[in-house]
C-alpha positions in Angstrom: 21.2 -9.2 28.2 17.8 -9.6 25.5 16.9 -6.8 23.9 14.0 -6.1 25.7 16.2 -5.8 29.3 18.5 -3.5 27.4 15.8 -1.1 27.1 14.4 -1.5 30.7 18.0 -0.9 31.4 18.4 2.3 29.6 14.8 3.7 30.4 15.5 3.3 34.0 18.9 5.7 33.5 17.4 8.3 32.6 17.0 11.7 34.3 13.9 13.1 35.0 13.6 15.4 31.8 14.2 12.6 29.1 12.2 10.7 31.2 8.9 12.9 30.7 9.1 12.9 27.0 9.4 9.5 26.3 6.7 8.7 28.4 4.7 11.5 26.7 6.3 9.6 23.3 5.6 6.0 24.1 1.7 6.9 25.4 0.8 8.3 21.9 2.6 5.6 20.7 0.0 3.5 22.5 -2.3 5.5 21.8 -1.2 5.8 18.1 -1.7 1.7 17.7 -4.7 1.3 19.6 -6.2 3.3 17.4 -4.6 1.6 13.9 -6.2 -1.9 16.5 -9.6 -0.5 16.6 -10.0 1.0 13.2 -8.7 -2.9 11.9 -11.4 -4.3 14.1 -13.9 -2.0 13.1 -13.8 -2.9 9.7 -13.4 -6.7 10.2 -17.1 -6.6 11.8 -15.5 -7.9 14.6 -17.7 -4.8 16.9 -20.8 -5.5 15.4 -22.4 -7.6 17.6 -22.1 -5.2 20.0 -23.0 -2.3 17.9 -26.4 -3.8 16.8 -26.7 -5.4 20.7 -26.6 -1.6 22.6 -28.5 -0.1 20.1 -31.4 -2.7 20.7 -31.2 -1.7 24.4 -31.6 1.3 23.4 -34.2 1.3 21.2 -35.9 -1.4 23.8 -35.6 1.8 26.3 -32.9 0.1 28.8 -30.1 3.0 28.8 -30.4 6.0 30.4 -28.9 9.3 30.1 -25.7 10.1 30.7 
């Protein structure tokens, strides 16, 4: 059994309360990793082209208020 298969098995065997706590922890971990990746992409300039396009559309009146 691989490490991942063992983790999956352990998760399926959790009781309701432990599963809820695990889910909350895992969602927080995913959010933190996402934030870290977005920050790295911003710092590397990977989103500059998208931001420039959005600002150009805004200045050209191609956007609408939410």
